[in-house]
C-alpha positions, 0 to 999 in steps of 0.5 A: 772099432764098432761105433756104439752109441749108449742112450736112455730109453724112450717112450717108443722103444718099448715094443722094440725092446720086448722083441729083443728080449723075447727072441732069446726065450722059448717060442711062446714066451713074452716080457713086459718092459718096463723103460723106468722113465721117471723113476730116479731109482731105476736106470735103463740104458739101451744100445744103437748103432752110432756113426762119427764118434757118437760115444766114448768108448766108456765101458771096456773093450772085448767080447760081450762079455761085460766091461769093468775098466774105468766105470764112467758114470751117467746115463745122458744122452750121447753128444754128437754123430749120427745114430741108427735107432735100431736097438742092439741091447739093453740093461738095467740097474735098479736099486733097493735099500735092503736085501728082503726087497731085492729077494722080492724082484728076483726072477729065479731066487726069493732067499734074501739070506743069498744076498750079502750085506749093503747099504744099497743095492743095484740089481741088474735086470734085461741084459740082452744083445741082439742075436747077431750083434754079439761080440761087438763089446756091447755088454761091456759097454753096457755094463760099464756105464751102469757101475759108474750109475751105482757108484755115484748113486752109492750102490755097494752091492751089485746083485744078478740072478741070471740064467746060466747057459752053454751058448757063447753069450752066457751072462757068466762070461760077463760076470766072471771078467768083471768081478762078480762072485756066483754065490749059488746056482742050481739047476734049471729043470727042464727038457732040452725041448723048452730050452732056446740053448740046449739040444739033447739035454738041458744043462743051464742053471739059475745063478747068483751072481753079486759084485762088492763095489769096493772089491771091484775094479772102479 
């Protein structure tokens, strides 16, 4: 099994995380990274190489497609072992008290009526794994940790507005496998030349996926 360590972000991670995220976009795109340091409602986790049992496998197994096994909470640094600081993946959860605030934060959609009623929301952000590191369960472990953090914080609905594509690392596979329902989707209208995943015709979709905590595996 790969040794993957999950840890909190550090101030010096911002540039590396921005490069990791923008490598998934079209040439010339950029992404500003918020590390959430000091914000108790924003939980950013990064995955790095770990050695010597740097982290228990808390997020489930399987390819890079989410981890709904027992959700182990906590975002603290992993104890023990030597850790290579090269970042392999990132994912974040931002808490909100109402659907309007979630809609304001979403990238693809701004209609709060698409979001189910809840007492406390968790909006998933920045779910990316470095090219060449997919298939190692990194997305699984990050998602499993965030499920646990959300449960501890009283989040009862998780929301993700995502880019569904035909690549092996499409988030649709992650969400389908781990208790999310895609409640809305629509085509992304752009030529294939502007799409980093499609070659002849762009078939990508903007999609809204939700997971009701009481219905998901704990």
